[in-house]
VEXVO-53607 format. One record per residue (C-alpha): chain; residue number from 1; x, y, z. Coordinates in nm, 4 decimals. Example, Ala and Ser with C-alpha at 12.3 -4.5 7.8 and 13.67 -1.06 7.14 Angstrom:
% VEXVO-53607
{kette = A | nr = 1 | c1 = 1.2300 | c2 = -0.4500 | c3 = 0.7800}
{kette = A | nr = 2 | c1 = 1.3670 | c2 = -0.1060 | c3 = 0.7140}
//
This chain:
% VEXVO-53607
{kette = A | nr = 1 | c1 = 10.0649 | c2 = 5.3641 | c3 = 5.1256}
{kette = A | nr = 2 | c1 = 9.6875 | c2 = 5.3490 | c3 = 5.1363}
{kette = A | nr = 3 | c1 = 9.6861 | c2 = 5.4537 | c3 = 5.5025}
{kette = A | nr = 4 | c1 = 9.8954 | c2 = 5.7628 | c3 = 5.4254}
{kette = A | nr = 5 | c1 = 9.6652 | c2 = 5.8579 | c3 = 5.1381}
{kette = A | nr = 6 | c1 = 9.3601 | c2 = 5.8147 | c3 = 5.3637}
{kette = A | nr = 7 | c1 = 9.5139 | c2 = 6.0331 | c3 = 5.6334}
{kette = A | nr = 8 | c1 = 9.5916 | c2 = 6.3046 | c3 = 5.3759}
{kette = A | nr = 9 | c1 = 9.2300 | c2 = 6.2976 | c3 = 5.2534}
{kette = A | nr = 10 | c1 = 9.1006 | c2 = 6.3293 | c3 = 5.6136}
{kette = A | nr = 11 | c1 = 9.3319 | c2 = 6.6257 | c3 = 5.6745}
{kette = A | nr = 12 | c1 = 9.2021 | c2 = 6.7945 | c3 = 5.3569}
{kette = A | nr = 13 | c1 = 8.8438 | c2 = 6.7327 | c3 = 5.4716}
{kette = A | nr = 14 | c1 = 8.9175 | c2 = 6.8850 | c3 = 5.8102}
{kette = A | nr = 15 | c1 = 9.0780 | c2 = 7.1966 | c3 = 5.6579}
{kette = A | nr = 16 | c1 = 8.7979 | c2 = 7.2530 | c3 = 5.4060}
{kette = A | nr = 17 | c1 = 8.5724 | c2 = 7.4575 | c3 = 5.6438}
{kette = A | nr = 18 | c1 = 8.8594 | c2 = 7.6920 | c3 = 5.7275}
{kette = A | nr = 19 | c1 = 8.9460 | c2 = 7.7258 | c3 = 5.3585}
{kette = A | nr = 20 | c1 = 8.5831 | c2 = 7.8027 | c3 = 5.2798}
{kette = A | nr = 21 | c1 = 8.5780 | c2 = 8.0750 | c3 = 5.5474}
{kette = A | nr = 22 | c1 = 8.8964 | c2 = 8.2302 | c3 = 5.4090}
{kette = A | nr = 23 | c1 = 8.7569 | c2 = 8.2319 | c3 = 5.0553}
{kette = A | nr = 24 | c1 = 8.4326 | c2 = 8.3895 | c3 = 5.1778}
{kette = A | nr = 25 | c1 = 8.6259 | c2 = 8.6552 | c3 = 5.3686}
{kette = A | nr = 26 | c1 = 8.8362 | c2 = 8.7330 | c3 = 5.0620}
{kette = A | nr = 27 | c1 = 8.5230 | c2 = 8.7610 | c3 = 4.8485}
{kette = A | nr = 28 | c1 = 8.3644 | c2 = 8.9968 | c3 = 5.1026}
{kette = A | nr = 29 | c1 = 8.6787 | c2 = 9.2138 | c3 = 5.0989}
{kette = A | nr = 30 | c1 = 8.6806 | c2 = 9.2304 | c3 = 4.7171}
{kette = A | nr = 31 | c1 = 8.3102 | c2 = 9.3190 | c3 = 4.7047}
{kette = A | nr = 32 | c1 = 8.3617 | c2 = 9.5916 | c3 = 4.9655}
{kette = A | nr = 33 | c1 = 8.6579 | c2 = 9.7411 | c3 = 4.7784}
{kette = A | nr = 34 | c1 = 8.4675 | c2 = 9.7267 | c3 = 4.4490}
{kette = A | nr = 35 | c1 = 8.1618 | c2 = 9.8917 | c3 = 4.6041}
{kette = A | nr = 36 | c1 = 8.3778 | c2 = 10.1673 | c3 = 4.7496}
{kette = A | nr = 37 | c1 = 8.5442 | c2 = 10.2333 | c3 = 4.4153}
{kette = A | nr = 38 | c1 = 8.2105 | c2 = 10.2487 | c3 = 4.2322}
{kette = A | nr = 39 | c1 = 8.0410 | c2 = 10.4691 | c3 = 4.4909}
{kette = A | nr = 40 | c1 = 8.3421 | c2 = 10.7027 | c3 = 4.5143}
{kette = A | nr = 41 | c1 = 8.3393 | c2 = 10.7489 | c3 = 4.1357}
{kette = A | nr = 42 | c1 = 7.9666 | c2 = 10.8216 | c3 = 4.1345}
{kette = A | nr = 43 | c1 = 8.0036 | c2 = 11.0756 | c3 = 4.4164}
{kette = A | nr = 44 | c1 = 8.2949 | c2 = 11.2549 | c3 = 4.2509}
{kette = A | nr = 45 | c1 = 8.1069 | c2 = 11.2660 | c3 = 3.9217}
{kette = A | nr = 46 | c1 = 7.7622 | c2 = 11.3764 | c3 = 4.0380}
{kette = A | nr = 47 | c1 = 7.8329 | c2 = 11.6042 | c3 = 4.3365}
{kette = A | nr = 48 | c1 = 7.9881 | c2 = 11.9387 | c3 = 4.2511}
{kette = A | nr = 49 | c1 = 8.0187 | c2 = 12.0895 | c3 = 4.5999}
{kette = A | nr = 50 | c1 = 8.3602 | c2 = 12.0125 | c3 = 4.7476}
{kette = A | nr = 51 | c1 = 8.2416 | c2 = 12.0094 | c3 = 5.1078}
{kette = A | nr = 52 | c1 = 7.9365 | c2 = 11.7936 | c3 = 5.0315}
{kette = A | nr = 53 | c1 = 8.1467 | c2 = 11.5581 | c3 = 4.8190}
{kette = A | nr = 54 | c1 = 8.4010 | c2 = 11.5105 | c3 = 5.0999}
{kette = A | nr = 55 | c1 = 8.1178 | c2 = 11.4485 | c3 = 5.3448}
{kette = A | nr = 56 | c1 = 7.9611 | c2 = 11.1781 | c3 = 5.1264}
{kette = A | nr = 57 | c1 = 8.2995 | c2 = 11.0126 | c3 = 5.0648}
{kette = A | nr = 58 | c1 = 8.3694 | c2 = 10.9883 | c3 = 5.4380}
{kette = A | nr = 59 | c1 = 8.0223 | c2 = 10.8573 | c3 = 5.5210}
{kette = A | nr = 60 | c1 = 8.0398 | c2 = 10.6015 | c3 = 5.2395}
{kette = A | nr = 61 | c1 = 8.3801 | c2 = 10.4809 | c3 = 5.3540}
{kette = A | nr = 62 | c1 = 8.2670 | c2 = 10.4453 | c3 = 5.7175}
{kette = A | nr = 63 | c1 = 7.9469 | c2 = 10.2680 | c3 = 5.6125}
{kette = A | nr = 64 | c1 = 8.1340 | c2 = 10.0148 | c3 = 5.4013}
{kette = A | nr = 65 | c1 = 8.3817 | c2 = 9.9490 | c3 = 5.6825}
{kette = A | nr = 66 | c1 = 8.0911 | c2 = 9.8828 | c3 = 5.9208}
{kette = A | nr = 67 | c1 = 7.9273 | c2 = 9.6472 | c3 = 5.6670}
{kette = A | nr = 68 | c1 = 8.2603 | c2 = 9.4657 | c3 = 5.6224}
{kette = A | nr = 69 | c1 = 8.3016 | c2 = 9.4173 | c3 = 5.9987}
{kette = A | nr = 70 | c1 = 7.9472 | c2 = 9.2874 | c3 = 6.0336}
{kette = A | nr = 71 | c1 = 8.0128 | c2 = 9.0463 | c3 = 5.7502}
{kette = A | nr = 72 | c1 = 8.3260 | c2 = 8.9190 | c3 = 5.9245}
{kette = A | nr = 73 | c1 = 8.1270 | c2 = 8.8600 | c3 = 6.2424}
{kette = A | nr = 74 | c1 = 7.8645 | c2 = 8.6627 | c3 = 6.0466}
{kette = A | nr = 75 | c1 = 8.1267 | c2 = 8.4598 | c3 = 5.8620}
{kette = A | nr = 76 | c1 = 8.3506 | c2 = 8.3829 | c3 = 6.1608}
{kette = A | nr = 77 | c1 = 8.0783 | c2 = 8.3820 | c3 = 6.4291}
{kette = A | nr = 78 | c1 = 8.1104 | c2 = 8.0156 | c3 = 6.5241}
{kette = A | nr = 79 | c1 = 8.4898 | c2 = 8.0288 | c3 = 6.5392}
{kette = A | nr = 80 | c1 = 8.4808 | c2 = 8.3522 | c3 = 6.7402}
{kette = A | nr = 81 | c1 = 8.2356 | c2 = 8.1941 | c3 = 6.9841}
{kette = A | nr = 82 | c1 = 8.4659 | c2 = 7.8950 | c3 = 7.0311}
{kette = A | nr = 83 | c1 = 8.7667 | c2 = 8.1245 | c3 = 7.0755}
{kette = A | nr = 84 | c1 = 8.5771 | c2 = 8.3373 | c3 = 7.3303}
{kette = A | nr = 85 | c1 = 8.4846 | c2 = 8.0281 | c3 = 7.5323}
{kette = A | nr = 86 | c1 = 8.8471 | c2 = 7.9170 | c3 = 7.5306}
{kette = A | nr = 87 | c1 = 8.9641 | c2 = 8.2609 | c3 = 7.6455}
{kette = A | nr = 88 | c1 = 8.7045 | c2 = 8.2662 | c3 = 7.9221}
{kette = A | nr = 89 | c1 = 8.8086 | c2 = 7.9194 | c3 = 8.0389}
{kette = A | nr = 90 | c1 = 9.1742 | c2 = 8.0242 | c3 = 8.0445}
{kette = A | nr = 91 | c1 = 9.0874 | c2 = 8.3457 | c3 = 8.2299}
{kette = A | nr = 92 | c1 = 8.8839 | c2 = 8.1561 | c3 = 8.4909}
{kette = A | nr = 93 | c1 = 9.1652 | c2 = 7.9069 | c3 = 8.5444}
{kette = A | nr = 94 | c1 = 9.4148 | c2 = 8.1920 | c3 = 8.5775}
{kette = A | nr = 95 | c1 = 9.1966 | c2 = 8.3744 | c3 = 8.8324}
{kette = A | nr = 96 | c1 = 9.1452 | c2 = 8.0578 | c3 = 9.0381}
{kette = A | nr = 97 | c1 = 9.5173 | c2 = 7.9797 | c3 = 9.0350}
{kette = A | nr = 98 | c1 = 9.6200 | c2 = 8.3327 | c3 = 9.1335}
{kette = A | nr = 99 | c1 = 9.3284 | c2 = 8.4217 | c3 = 9.3615}
{kette = A | nr = 100 | c1 = 9.5415 | c2 = 8.4961 | c3 = 9.6670}
{kette = A | nr = 101 | c1 = 9.7879 | c2 = 8.7096 | c3 = 9.4701}
{kette = A | nr = 102 | c1 = 9.5028 | c2 = 8.9098 | c3 = 9.3175}
{kette = A | nr = 103 | c1 = 9.3495 | c2 = 8.9619 | c3 = 9.6636}
{kette = A | nr = 104 | c1 = 9.6872 | c2 = 9.0810 | c3 = 9.7922}
{kette = A | nr = 105 | c1 = 9.7089 | c2 = 9.3403 | c3 = 9.5129}
{kette = A | nr = 106 | c1 = 9.3509 | c2 = 9.4513 | c3 = 9.5810}
{kette = A | nr = 107 | c1 = 9.4241 | c2 = 9.4723 | c3 = 9.9555}
{kette = A | nr = 108 | c1 = 9.7255 | c2 = 9.6904 | c3 = 9.8802}
{kette = A | nr = 109 | c1 = 9.5010 | c2 = 9.9231 | c3 = 9.6775}
{kette = A | nr = 110 | c1 = 9.2399 | c2 = 9.9281 | c3 = 9.9563}
{kette = A | nr = 111 | c1 = 9.4812 | c2 = 10.0201 | c3 = 10.2337}
{kette = A | nr = 112 | c1 = 9.6550 | c2 = 10.2751 | c3 = 10.0106}
{kette = A | nr = 113 | c1 = 9.3321 | c2 = 10.4368 | c3 = 9.8967}
{kette = A | nr = 114 | c1 = 9.1863 | c2 = 10.4484 | c3 = 10.2475}
{kette = A | nr = 115 | c1 = 9.5219 | c2 = 10.5575 | c3 = 10.3998}
{kette = A | nr = 116 | c1 = 9.4599 | c2 = 10.3102 | c3 = 10.6815}
{kette = A | nr = 117 | c1 = 9.8113 | c2 = 10.3331 | c3 = 10.8233}
{kette = A | nr = 118 | c1 = 10.1717 | c2 = 10.4201 | c3 = 10.7471}
{kette = A | nr = 119 | c1 = 10.5184 | c2 = 10.3034 | c3 = 10.8481}
{kette = A | nr = 120 | c1 = 10.5574 | c2 = 10.3323 | c3 = 11.2262}
{kette = A | nr = 121 | c1 = 10.1852 | c2 = 10.3099 | c3 = 11.3085}
{kette = A | nr = 122 | c1 = 10.0603 | c2 = 10.0528 | c3 = 11.5575}
{kette = A | nr = 123 | c1 = 9.7808 | c2 = 9.8476 | c3 = 11.4031}
{kette = A | nr = 124 | c1 = 9.5685 | c2 = 9.5442 | c3 = 11.4810}
{kette = A | nr = 125 | c1 = 9.4214 | c2 = 9.3112 | c3 = 11.2175}
{kette = A | nr = 126 | c1 = 9.2324 | c2 = 9.0091 | c3 = 11.3548}
{kette = A | nr = 127 | c1 = 9.4718 | c2 = 8.8656 | c3 = 11.6170}
{kette = A | nr = 128 | c1 = 9.7805 | c2 = 9.0365 | c3 = 11.4734}
{kette = A | nr = 129 | c1 = 9.8964 | c2 = 9.3508 | c3 = 11.6553}
{kette = A | nr = 130 | c1 = 10.2178 | c2 = 9.5454 | c3 = 11.6255}
{kette = A | nr = 131 | c1 = 10.4153 | c2 = 9.8341 | c3 = 11.4756}
{kette = A | nr = 132 | c1 = 10.4356 | c2 = 9.8546 | c3 = 11.0951}
{kette = A | nr = 133 | c1 = 10.7990 | c2 = 9.8324 | c3 = 10.9802}
{kette = A | nr = 134 | c1 = 10.7574 | c2 = 9.7424 | c3 = 10.6104}
{kette = A | nr = 135 | c1 = 10.4890 | c2 = 9.7157 | c3 = 10.3427}
{kette = A | nr = 136 | c1 = 10.4748 | c2 = 9.6273 | c3 = 9.9720}
{kette = A | nr = 137 | c1 = 10.2204 | c2 = 9.5111 | c3 = 9.7133}
{kette = A | nr = 138 | c1 = 10.1896 | c2 = 9.1618 | c3 = 9.8612}
{kette = A | nr = 139 | c1 = 10.2415 | c2 = 9.1829 | c3 = 10.2376}
{kette = A | nr = 140 | c1 = 10.2832 | c2 = 9.4081 | c3 = 10.5415}
{kette = A | nr = 141 | c1 = 10.5417 | c2 = 9.3360 | c3 = 10.8120}
{kette = A | nr = 142 | c1 = 10.4829 | c2 = 9.4339 | c3 = 11.1744}
{kette = A | nr = 143 | c1 = 10.6874 | c2 = 9.4024 | c3 = 11.4918}
{kette = A | nr = 144 | c1 = 10.4592 | c2 = 9.2142 | c3 = 11.7302}
{kette = A | nr = 145 | c1 = 10.3390 | c2 = 9.3946 | c3 = 12.0445}
{kette = A | nr = 146 | c1 = 10.2050 | c2 = 9.1945 | c3 = 12.3354}
{kette = A | nr = 147 | c1 = 10.1253 | c2 = 8.9693 | c3 = 12.4963}
{kette = A | nr = 148 | c1 = 9.7530 | c2 = 9.0359 | c3 = 12.4586}
{kette = A | nr = 149 | c1 = 9.5752 | c2 = 9.3490 | c3 = 12.3459}
{kette = A | nr = 150 | c1 = 9.6499 | c2 = 9.5539 | c3 = 12.6588}
{kette = A | nr = 151 | c1 = 10.0275 | c2 = 9.5304 | c3 = 12.6585}
{kette = A | nr = 152 | c1 = 10.2535 | c2 = 9.7787 | c3 = 12.4784}
{kette = A | nr = 153 | c1 = 10.5865 | c2 = 9.5931 | c3 = 12.4801}
{kette = A | nr = 154 | c1 = 10.7470 | c2 = 9.4457 | c3 = 12.1705}
{kette = A | nr = 155 | c1 = 10.7922 | c2 = 9.0692 | c3 = 12.1828}
{kette = A | nr = 156 | c1 = 11.0821 | c2 = 9.0715 | c3 = 11.9356}
{kette = A | nr = 157 | c1 = 10.8911 | c2 = 8.8699 | c3 = 11.6752}
{kette = A | nr = 158 | c1 = 10.8069 | c2 = 8.9951 | c3 = 11.3258}
{kette = A | nr = 159 | c1 = 10.4734 | c2 = 8.9048 | c3 = 11.1671}
{kette = A | nr = 160 | c1 = 10.4188 | c2 = 8.9135 | c3 = 10.7898}
{kette = A | nr = 161 | c1 = 10.0521 | c2 = 8.9824 | c3 = 10.7113}
{kette = A | nr = 162 | c1 = 9.9243 | c2 = 8.9156 | c3 = 10.3561}
{kette = A | nr = 163 | c1 = 9.7508 | c2 = 9.2224 | c3 = 10.2171}
{kette = A | nr = 164 | c1 = 9.4465 | c2 = 9.0092 | c3 = 10.1301}
{kette = A | nr = 165 | c1 = 9.3364 | c2 = 9.0444 | c3 = 10.4945}
{kette = A | nr = 166 | c1 = 9.2805 | c2 = 9.4178 | c3 = 10.4450}
{kette = A | nr = 167 | c1 = 9.0016 | c2 = 9.3396 | c3 = 10.1948}
{kette = A | nr = 168 | c1 = 8.7801 | c2 = 9.1520 | c3 = 10.4412}
{kette = A | nr = 169 | c1 = 8.9033 | c2 = 9.2485 | c3 = 10.7902}
{kette = A | nr = 170 | c1 = 8.8817 | c2 = 9.5840 | c3 = 10.9728}
{kette = A | nr = 171 | c1 = 9.2077 | c2 = 9.7593 | c3 = 11.0614}
{kette = A | nr = 172 | c1 = 9.2505 | c2 = 9.9233 | c3 = 11.4029}
{kette = A | nr = 173 | c1 = 9.5086 | c2 = 10.2026 | c3 = 11.3965}
{kette = A | nr = 174 | c1 = 9.6159 | c2 = 10.2788 | c3 = 11.7536}
{kette = A | nr = 175 | c1 = 9.8308 | c2 = 10.5740 | c3 = 11.6446}
{kette = A | nr = 176 | c1 = 9.5756 | c2 = 10.7566 | c3 = 11.4294}
{kette = A | nr = 177 | c1 = 9.6692 | c2 = 11.0802 | c3 = 11.6092}
{kette = A | nr = 178 | c1 = 10.0380 | c2 = 11.1395 | c3 = 11.5459}
{kette = A | nr = 179 | c1 = 10.1463 | c2 = 11.3627 | c3 = 11.8369}
{kette = A | nr = 180 | c1 = 9.9162 | c2 = 11.2653 | c3 = 12.1253}
{kette = A | nr = 181 | c1 = 9.6764 | c2 = 10.9766 | c3 = 12.1867}
{kette = A | nr = 182 | c1 = 9.4272 | c2 = 10.8969 | c3 = 12.4615}
{kette = A | nr = 183 | c1 = 9.5452 | c2 = 10.5836 | c3 = 12.6377}
{kette = A | nr = 184 | c1 = 9.3086 | c2 = 10.3664 | c3 = 12.8432}
{kette = A | nr = 185 | c1 = 9.3782 | c2 = 10.0827 | c3 = 13.0856}
{kette = A | nr = 186 | c1 = 9.1652 | c2 = 9.9012 | c3 = 13.3442}
{kette = A | nr = 187 | c1 = 9.2373 | c2 = 9.8204 | c3 = 13.7082}
{kette = A | nr = 188 | c1 = 9.0046 | c2 = 9.5523 | c3 = 13.8580}
{kette = A | nr = 189 | c1 = 8.8932 | c2 = 9.5444 | c3 = 14.2239}
{kette = A | nr = 190 | c1 = 8.6613 | c2 = 9.3332 | c3 = 14.4349}
{kette = A | nr = 191 | c1 = 8.3478 | c2 = 9.5010 | c3 = 14.5657}
{kette = A | nr = 192 | c1 = 8.4745 | c2 = 9.4846 | c3 = 14.9238}
{kette = A | nr = 193 | c1 = 8.8077 | c2 = 9.6507 | c3 = 14.8362}
{kette = A | nr = 194 | c1 = 8.8630 | c2 = 10.0197 | c3 = 14.9025}
{kette = A | nr = 195 | c1 = 8.8123 | c2 = 10.1126 | c3 = 14.5364}
{kette = A | nr = 196 | c1 = 8.6892 | c2 = 10.4624 | c3 = 14.6280}
{kette = A | nr = 197 | c1 = 9.0356 | c2 = 10.5483 | c3 = 14.7588}
{kette = A | nr = 198 | c1 = 9.1920 | c2 = 10.3792 | c3 = 14.4582}
{kette = A | nr = 199 | c1 = 8.9873 | c2 = 10.5992 | c3 = 14.2260}
{kette = A | nr = 200 | c1 = 9.1085 | c2 = 10.9141 | c3 = 14.3984}
{kette = A | nr = 201 | c1 = 9.4719 | c2 = 10.8034 | c3 = 14.4083}
{kette = A | nr = 202 | c1 = 9.4791 | c2 = 10.6911 | c3 = 14.0427}
{kette = A | nr = 203 | c1 = 9.3249 | c2 = 11.0197 | c3 = 13.9290}
{kette = A | nr = 204 | c1 = 9.5699 | c2 = 11.2232 | c3 = 14.1360}
{kette = A | nr = 205 | c1 = 9.8713 | c2 = 11.0287 | c3 = 14.0085}
{kette = A | nr = 206 | c1 = 9.7520 | c2 = 11.0460 | c3 = 13.6463}
{kette = A | nr = 207 | c1 = 9.7108 | c2 = 11.4237 | c3 = 13.6694}
{kette = A | nr = 208 | c1 = 10.0598 | c2 = 11.4584 | c3 = 13.8151}
{kette = A | nr = 209 | c1 = 10.2100 | c2 = 11.2454 | c3 = 13.5355}
{kette = A | nr = 210 | c1 = 10.0332 | c2 = 11.4402 | c3 = 13.2579}
{kette = A | nr = 211 | c1 = 10.0753 | c2 = 11.7890 | c3 = 13.4008}
{kette = A | nr = 212 | c1 = 10.3969 | c2 = 11.8806 | c3 = 13.2070}
{kette = A | nr = 213 | c1 = 10.2377 | c2 = 11.8336 | c3 = 12.8625}
{kette = A | nr = 214 | c1 = 9.8630 | c2 = 11.8559 | c3 = 12.9310}
{kette = A | nr = 215 | c1 = 9.8156 | c2 = 12.1995 | c3 = 12.7758}
{kette = A | nr = 216 | c1 = 10.0095 | c2 = 12.0965 | c3 = 12.4654}
{kette = A | nr = 217 | c1 = 9.7863 | c2 = 11.7886 | c3 = 12.4315}
{kette = A | nr = 218 | c1 = 9.4739 | c2 = 12.0077 | c3 = 12.4590}
{kette = A | nr = 219 | c1 = 9.5927 | c2 = 12.2338 | c3 = 12.1752}
{kette = A | nr = 220 | c1 = 9.6828 | c2 = 11.9370 | c3 = 11.9553}
{kette = A | nr = 221 | c1 = 9.3456 | c2 = 11.7663 | c3 = 12.0059}
{kette = A | nr = 222 | c1 = 9.1709 | c2 = 12.0972 | c3 = 11.9330}
{kette = A | nr = 223 | c1 = 9.3602 | c2 = 12.1365 | c3 = 11.6045}
{kette = A | nr = 224 | c1 = 9.2922 | c2 = 11.7727 | c3 = 11.5130}
{kette = A | nr = 225 | c1 = 8.9204 | c2 = 11.8156 | c3 = 11.5755}
{kette = A | nr = 226 | c1 = 8.9027 | c2 = 12.1316 | c3 = 11.3644}
{kette = A | nr = 227 | c1 = 9.0994 | c2 = 11.9766 | c3 = 11.0787}
{kette = A | nr = 228 | c1 = 8.8930 | c2 = 11.6566 | c3 = 11.0612}
{kette = A | nr = 229 | c1 = 8.5583 | c2 = 11.8046 | c3 = 11.1651}
{kette = A | nr = 230 | c1 = 8.5394 | c2 = 11.5993 | c3 = 11.4853}
{kette = A | nr = 231 | c1 = 8.4139 | c2 = 11.6860 | c3 = 11.8294}
{kette = A | nr = 232 | c1 = 8.7115 | c2 = 11.7723 | c3 = 12.0487}
{kette = A | nr = 233 | c1 = 8.7504 | c2 = 11.5038 | c3 = 12.3191}
{kette = A | nr = 234 | c1 = 8.8126 | c2 = 11.5869 | c3 = 12.6829}
{kette = A | nr = 235 | c1 = 9.1874 | c2 = 11.5507 | c3 = 12.7258}
{kette = A | nr = 236 | c1 = 9.2134 | c2 = 11.5777 | c3 = 13.1066}
{kette = A | nr = 237 | c1 = 9.2857 | c2 = 11.2497 | c3 = 13.2885}
{kette = A | nr = 238 | c1 = 8.9791 | c2 = 11.0735 | c3 = 13.4232}
{kette = A | nr = 239 | c1 = 8.8954 | c2 = 10.7542 | c3 = 13.6132}
{kette = A | nr = 240 | c1 = 8.5608 | c2 = 10.5938 | c3 = 13.5272}
{kette = A | nr = 241 | c1 = 8.3788 | c2 = 10.3088 | c3 = 13.7024}
{kette = A | nr = 242 | c1 = 8.2566 | c2 = 9.9908 | c3 = 13.5373}
{kette = A | nr = 243 | c1 = 8.0703 | c2 = 9.6974 | c3 = 13.6937}
{kette = A | nr = 244 | c1 = 8.1250 | c2 = 9.3990 | c3 = 13.4592}
{kette = A | nr = 245 | c1 = 7.9951 | c2 = 9.1498 | c3 = 13.7187}
{kette = A | nr = 246 | c1 = 7.8209 | c2 = 9.1896 | c3 = 14.0537}
{kette = A | nr = 247 | c1 = 8.1326 | c2 = 9.1041 | c3 = 14.2571}
{kette = A | nr = 248 | c1 = 8.3802 | c2 = 9.3321 | c3 = 14.0790}
{kette = A | nr = 249 | c1 = 8.4499 | c2 = 9.7011 | c3 = 14.0273}
{kette = A | nr = 250 | c1 = 8.6729 | c2 = 9.8056 | c3 = 13.7380}
{kette = A | nr = 251 | c1 = 8.8400 | c2 = 10.1457 | c3 = 13.7362}
{kette = A | nr = 252 | c1 = 8.9044 | c2 = 10.2647 | c3 = 13.3794}
{kette = A | nr = 253 | c1 = 9.1935 | c2 = 10.5131 | c3 = 13.3706}
{kette = A | nr = 254 | c1 = 9.2241 | c2 = 10.7391 | c3 = 13.0656}
{kette = A | nr = 255 | c1 = 9.4982 | c2 = 10.9959 | c3 = 13.0078}
{kette = A | nr = 256 | c1 = 9.6713 | c2 = 11.1713 | c3 = 12.7133}
{kette = A | nr = 257 | c1 = 10.0262 | c2 = 11.0855 | c3 = 12.6172}
{kette = A | nr = 258 | c1 = 10.2578 | c2 = 11.0519 | c3 = 12.3226}
{kette = A | nr = 259 | c1 = 10.2197 | c2 = 10.7227 | c3 = 12.1306}
{kette = A | nr = 260 | c1 = 10.5596 | c2 = 10.5928 | c3 = 12.2355}
{kette = A | nr = 261 | c1 = 10.5109 | c2 = 10.6695 | c3 = 12.6074}
{kette = A | nr = 262 | c1 = 10.1895 | c2 = 10.4778 | c3 = 12.6758}
{kette = A | nr = 263 | c1 = 10.3467 | c2 = 10.1805 | c3 = 12.8459}
{kette = A | nr = 264 | c1 = 10.5971 | c2 = 10.3875 | c3 = 13.0470}
{kette = A | nr = 265 | c1 = 10.3356 | c2 = 10.6303 | c3 = 13.1860}
{kette = A | nr = 266 | c1 = 10.0902 | c2 = 10.3491 | c3 = 13.2594}
{kette = A | nr = 267 | c1 = 10.3560 | c2 = 10.1643 | c3 = 13.4591}
{kette = A | nr = 268 | c1 = 10.4530 | c2 = 10.4842 | c3 = 13.6420}
{kette = A | nr = 269 | c1 = 10.0912 | c2 = 10.5446 | c3 = 13.7444}
{kette = A | nr = 270 | c1 = 10.0485 | c2 = 10.1875 | c3 = 13.8680}
{kette = A | nr = 271 | c1 = 10.3803 | c2 = 10.1818 | c3 = 14.0536}
{kette = A | nr = 272 | c1 = 10.3136 | c2 = 10.5118 | c3 = 14.2275}
{kette = A | nr = 273 | c1 = 9.9526 | c2 = 10.4270 | c3 = 14.3123}
{kette = A | nr = 274 | c1 = 10.0117 | c2 = 10.0757 | c3 = 14.4441}
{kette = A | nr = 275 | c1 = 10.3569 | c2 = 10.1388 | c3 = 14.5899}
{kette = A | nr = 276 | c1 = 10.2133 | c2 = 10.3495 | c3 = 14.8732}
{kette = A | nr = 277 | c1 = 9.8646 | c2 = 10.1940 | c3 = 14.9052}
{kette = A | nr = 278 | c1 = 9.7168 | c2 = 9.8466 | c3 = 14.9236}
{kette = A | nr = 279 | c1 = 9.3443 | c2 = 9.9374 | c3 = 14.8869}
{kette = A | nr = 280 | c1 = 9.2395 | c2 = 9.6343 | c3 = 15.0901}
{kette = A | nr = 281 | c1 = 8.9083 | c2 = 9.6318 | c3 = 15.2791}
{kette = A | nr = 282 | c1 = 8.9017 | c2 = 9.8073 | c3 = 15.6161}
{kette = A | nr = 283 | c1 = 9.0633 | c2 = 9.5890 | c3 = 15.8822}
{kette = A | nr = 284 | c1 = 9.2975 | c2 = 9.4058 | c3 = 15.6448}
{kette = A | nr = 285 | c1 = 9.6582 | c2 = 9.4606 | c3 = 15.5408}
{kette = A | nr = 286 | c1 = 9.9346 | c2 = 9.2724 | c3 = 15.3652}
{kette = A | nr = 287 | c1 = 10.1692 | c2 = 9.0790 | c3 = 15.5887}
{kette = A | nr = 288 | c1 = 10.5330 | c2 = 9.0055 | c3 = 15.5233}
{kette = A | nr = 289 | c1 = 10.4481 | c2 = 8.6738 | c3 = 15.3612}
{kette = A | nr = 290 | c1 = 10.2090 | c2 = 8.8467 | c3 = 15.1207}
{kette = A | nr = 291 | c1 = 9.8979 | c2 = 8.6961 | c3 = 15.2845}
{kette = A | nr = 292 | c1 = 9.6001 | c2 = 8.9002 | c3 = 15.4003}
{kette = A | nr = 293 | c1 = 9.6020 | c2 = 8.9586 | c3 = 15.7796}
{kette = A | nr = 294 | c1 = 9.2857 | c2 = 9.0631 | c3 = 15.9675}
{kette = A | nr = 295 | c1 = 9.3327 | c2 = 9.3044 | c3 = 16.2593}
{kette = A | nr = 296 | c1 = 9.1381 | c2 = 9.2714 | c3 = 16.5796}
{kette = A | nr = 297 | c1 = 8.8365 | c2 = 9.5014 | c3 = 16.5869}
{kette = A | nr = 298 | c1 = 8.7923 | c2 = 9.5019 | c3 = 16.9634}
//
């Protein structure tokens, strides 16, 4: 019995500060209401002008409301500070627990605001490369293209990319131009190979492959440059030379094509160029076994 009475006394002692704050708040409210009533009566009695009286009534009311709110802040300041700390702690815990989801939402806003890509575009993010087939607020699904960065064949695998990657990683859109793109591929040779002939043959074959739609590609690139304020690129096929190391010559073939025909035209150029030529050094040819055979130079 004594223990129950002691516990009741402790509970009353704990609730006393809250009761004191409530009583103080009620007293502040009564004082504010009384002050408003007194001031309103004085204004109505002493001010004859209707417009001036209404002005003073409104200003008095707003002033008393401001004083009441400041009084509440002073009375409940400690409790409000404790409540604010609790809310901040909960908010921090929530942000930490849902960090990845928040980044996914932000990434969705980033890619949507920047219009980085759309359904059907071929993109590359970090090591992920493929055609976009679906996107939502949390993730983007692509059909993988590969193997490697130079291939244009679908592997049959789907990759789901979290949108959080679009916040911190650059996005490469390989189909930025909708109708025609400039496709580039590299053909390596040794220094002693007949790369001069290879350059001529590749350029001739590329021109023949692009001839049916070359003028249409020129007009499209011209319109694209005017619309986006860009310098119009040279659309005609070209074969450039690169020397990555002293022993090698790389021929860089560039030609215009539609986005979906890159792989097919590239393979056609290679098949036609290498089907009729071997480009080996002078005095060598390919034997039936596929080995290099040196002719007599007598």
